[in-house]
C-alpha positions as CSV (number, residue, x, y, z in Angstrom):
1,M,-18.2,-1.2,1.4
2,E,-14.8,0.1,0.4
3,T,-12.8,2.8,2.1
4,N,-10.2,5.1,0.7
5,K,-7.0,6.1,2.6
6,T,-3.7,7.7,2.0
7,I,-0.9,5.6,3.6
8,N,2.5,6.9,4.3
9,I,5.2,4.3,3.4
10,A,8.8,4.8,4.3
11,G,11.5,3.1,2.4
12,M,10.2,3.3,-1.2
13,T,12.9,4.4,-3.5
14,C,11.9,3.3,-7.0
15,S,9.3,1.9,-9.4
16,S,10.1,-1.6,-8.3
17,C,9.2,-0.7,-4.7
18,E,5.9,0.8,-6.0
19,R,5.1,-2.5,-7.9
20,L,6.0,-4.6,-4.9
21,I,3.7,-2.6,-2.6
22,T,0.9,-2.6,-5.2
23,K,1.1,-6.4,-5.3
24,A,1.1,-6.6,-1.5
25,V,-2.0,-4.4,-1.3
26,E,-3.8,-6.4,-3.9
27,S,-3.0,-9.6,-2.1
28,E,-5.3,-8.4,0.7
29,G,-8.1,-7.3,-1.5
30,G,-7.1,-3.6,-1.8
31,K,-6.5,-1.5,-4.9
32,V,-3.8,1.2,-5.2
33,N,-5.2,4.3,-6.9
34,S,-1.9,6.1,-6.9
35,I,1.6,5.5,-5.4
36,S,4.7,7.5,-5.4
37,A,8.2,6.5,-4.2
38,T,9.1,10.2,-4.3
39,S,6.4,11.3,-1.8
40,G,6.3,8.0,0.1
41,K,2.6,7.8,-0.2
42,A,0.0,5.4,-1.6
43,V,-3.7,6.1,-2.0
44,V,-5.5,2.8,-1.4
45,D,-9.1,1.6,-1.7
46,Y,-9.7,-1.4,0.6
47,P,-12.6,-3.4,1.9
48,D,-13.9,-2.9,5.4
49,G,-11.5,-4.5,8.0
50,A,-8.6,-4.9,5.6
51,L,-6.5,-1.8,6.5
52,E,-4.5,-3.5,9.3
53,R,-3.8,-6.6,7.1
54,I,-2.6,-4.2,4.3
55,K,-0.3,-2.4,6.7
56,T,1.0,-5.8,7.9
57,V,1.9,-7.0,4.4
58,I,3.5,-3.7,3.5
59,A,5.7,-4.0,6.7
60,A,6.4,-7.7,5.9
61,S,7.6,-6.6,2.5
62,G,10.3,-4.4,4.2
63,Y,8.6,-1.0,4.3
64,S,7.1,1.0,7.2
């Protein structure tokens, strides 16, 4: 079962940041439905149990 969540992400400033975060989310089995550097938010679908891993890879990519 997949869950949908809006995640606040500090430090995004451009479309390159959005692409990097999208790849990080996808590496953990998630899917980015929408992402905005302007608002600092991403709407993500993810499998059960993957949210903490997704947050970890986002942080490891330099965002919080």
